[in-house]
N, C-alpha and C positions, 0 to 999 in steps of 0.2 A: 526687382525681378524675383521670381520664385526662389532661385538659388541664393539670392542675397538675403531673403527672409530666412532661409534655412541654415544660417551660419552659426547657430547656437543650439545647445541641447536643452530644450525646455527651460528657458530662463523664467525667473519668478514673474516677470511682467507678463509673459505669454500665458502662464498658468492662471494668473489672476484674471486676465482678459477672457480666457476660456470659461472660467468658473462664473464670472459675471454674466457672460453670454447665456450660460446654462440657467442661471437664476432668473434672468430677464425674459428669456424666450422658451425655456424648458420647464419653468415652474419648480426647479430643484429646491428642496427644503434645505435650511441651514445645516441640518445634520448630514444629509446626503452630500452636500457641498464639502463638508469637512472630511467625510469619508473619501470622496473623490480626490481631494487635495492631498490627503495623506498617502493614498495609493500612487498618485502621480509623482510625488516626491520619491517614493520607493522605486518607481519605474526609472526616474532620472538617475538615481544612485546606481541602479542595476545596469543601465546602459553605459554609464561611465566606467563601471568595473569591466564591462565588455569592450571598452575602448572604442565605443561608437563616437565618432567625432562631432556629428551634428544631426539635426532632425532628418535631413535628406538621406542620411546613410542608414536610418533605421529600416530593418527588414522584418518580414513576417516571422522569420526564424527567431529574431530577437524577442518579438512579442510572445511567441509560443514558449520560449525559454523562461520569460518572466512569469507567465501564467503557471507554468510547471513548477517554478520555484515557490510561488505563493500557494500552490495546491498542497504543499507539505505542511501548512500551518492553518488551513481553514477548510470548511466544508464546501460542497458543491454550490449551495445557494449563494454564499458570500462570494465565491469565485465567479459565479455568473454575473454578479453585480459589478465586479471589477472588469470583466470582459465587456460589459455594456459601457462602462466608463471609457475604456480604451477605444471602442468603436466610435463613441461620441467625440472623443478628443481628436481622433484621426480624421474623422469627417470634417470637423471644424478646421483643422490644420490645412486640409486639402482645399476646402472651399474658400478659406481666407488667404490662400496662396503661400503657405509656409512650406508645404511639401508638394512635389510635382506628381505624386501617385496617390490614389485613394486606396489606402491600406485597410480601411475599415472592414471590408468584406473578407479580408484575410485573417481576421481575428476569429479563430475557431471557437466553437462552443466548448466550454470546459468538459462537457460530457463526452466529447469526441476523444479526449485522451483519458477518460475515465478517472477524473480527479476525485469523484466520489468513491472510487475504489482504491484510492491510494493506500498502500499497506500501512497498517498500524502495528506497532511492535512494542515489546518490553525489553529493557536491557537484560542481558543474560543472568545477571545477579538476581533479578526479580523472578525469572523463570525458575532458577534454583530454589528461591524462597517459596514459590508456589508449590513446587514438587515436594519440598521438605515439609510443607505444612499439611499435606494430605494425611488424614488419620487412617492408617492401614490396618487397624485392629479389626475392623468389620469388613464383610465381603464387598459392600459397596465401595469402601475406600480402596480396597485392593484392585477392584475393577477400574475405578476412576484413575488411580495412579498408573496402571498399565496403559490405559488409553492416553493419558496426558504425556506419558513418556514417548509414545509413538508419534503424537502430534508435535511435541516440542523438540524432541531429540532426533527425530527422523523425518520431520516435515510432511507427514501424511495429511491428505485432505480428509475432512470429516467423512465423506461418502466412501473413501477408500478404506478407512478404518472400519466403518460400519459394514462393509461388504466382506470383511475377513471371515474365514471359516476356520474351524479348529485344525483342519487338515493343511491349512496354509502356513501353519507355524512349525518350524523345525528348530526346536530348542537345542538339540545336540550340535547342529551346525550354525546355530545363531543366525538364522535367516527367516524371512517370511516372503510369501508370494502375494503380490498385488495383482489381482485379476482385472481391475477396472481403473487403470491409469487414464488420465484425461487425454493423453496422447494416443490412446487407442491400442496400446500394447500392454501385455502382461509383463511383470518384472519381478525378479527375485532380488531382494535387497538385504544386505547384512544388517543385523541389529547388535547393539552394544551388549556387553555382559549385564549391566544394570537393567536394561530393558528386558533381556531374556529372563532374568530373575523375577522381575515384576510380572511378566506373563506367566511364569511358572507358579508364582504365588496366587495369581488370580485363577488359573486353571484348577488349582487345588480346591477352590471354594465355588467354582462356577456351577450354577444349578444344572442338574441332569436334565437333558432334553434330547428328543429324538433327532431334531434337525441339527445342522452343523454350524449354525451361526456362532461366532466366537463371543461377541460381547452382547450380553443379555440384560434385560431389565431385572431388578432384584425384587420387585413386588409383583404379585399376581395381577393379571395373567402374565406369566413369564413369556417373553417374546424377544426377538433380536432388536437391539437398539437401532433406530433409524439414524441417518446422517443428521437430521434436524435434532433428534434427541441427544445425540452425541455432542453436537455443538452447543446445545443448551446446557449440558453438563459442564462443558468447559467455561461457558459464560457464567454459570453459577459460582464456580470456584474463583474466577477472576474477580467477580463482583464482591464475593465474600472476603477475599484476601486484600484486594487493592481498591475496591470501589470502582473498578475499571469496566468499561463497556467492551463489547466484542466477544466473539466466540472462538471456535477452533482456528479460524484463519489468523488470529493474532499470534497464536503459538507457531503456526507455520511461517509467518513473516519474521517472527523473532528468531526462528531457526536460520532462515536465510540471512538475516542481519548478522547473526553470530558468525556464520561462515564467512561473510564478507569481512568482518572485523579481524578474522584470523587469516586473511589473505588467500582464501580459496578462489580458484579461477571461476569466472562466470560460467564457462562451459560445464565445469564439474557441479556447480550449484544447480544449474538447469537439469543436469542428469539426475541428481538426487531428488529434485522437486517434480520430475516427470514431465518436463516441458518439451514441446515439439521443436522450439527454436530459441535462439538467444534473445530474440525480441521479447518473448514471453518472460524470460528471466529478468530483463532490464525493466519491464513493467512492474514486476514484483519487487525488484530491488530499488524502487523509487524511494524506499525508506532510507537510502543512503544519505548520511549527514555530511557536514562540511568536509570531514576528513576523507570522504569517498568521492568528492566532486571530480577529482582528477581521473578516477576510474571511469566515471560517467562521461567525461569529456573525451577520453581515449576511444570510447565506443559510441560516440555520438552518431556516427553514420548509421547505426542500427535503429535509431529512434525515428 
């Protein structure tokens, strides 16, 4: 019976039968077979850790969780290949009578949960190294340092920092006004003493200009930095220092990760990042590593 066939959790004999089927009927190359086999062994280990007793008990939630876990260590294209392998396996299990439900259609496309946008971050020690490595003797260095402080120590988006005007900065009260938060509201946020000092140093060398844009290019023609230009600046420093890819968002995610590591509440992190809902915060904090999995499990109902 179907239930009799489903009394084990992906035994080796079943995996080999499936892979042989793929080879004989699907034209799978030896390399792709090896990839499928490796990922299916990972799936089996993952399901065992989730205490799934047998194949019949596997749910789409289990499969989503597996893809989410794998998304932390690979790109969207590789993840799409794994999703294809899962659908193929599930269809085989259903048609061969090992499971009573066809779960293949329930395997969502990785793009649905934005695996390609999973946050990348640097450990805080690297962020400190990045900031300390900025040469602040020249005007460009003073500008870049002030910008990187806002991105890394206050979690600003590139376009939020690019939209800042001189009148938005209150150094006496150590605060700045963000007029273009993604959640649609303006916000006054506090800034640290080091950030205030960095802004003061930059303002002292900022080119004179009739408009009020805070961060300006340093070469003619002098004009406000765009969000793209600002992120490119961050990317240039990251590549120069660590050979790392990514732009302003890496610093924002590193800020969120550092807050998580220090025990900040998700609600507070979301407020600092300017999120509309806790759901958005959880998407950004998919950077959570093994020590944060308990937090993710406690808030699983939001995902």
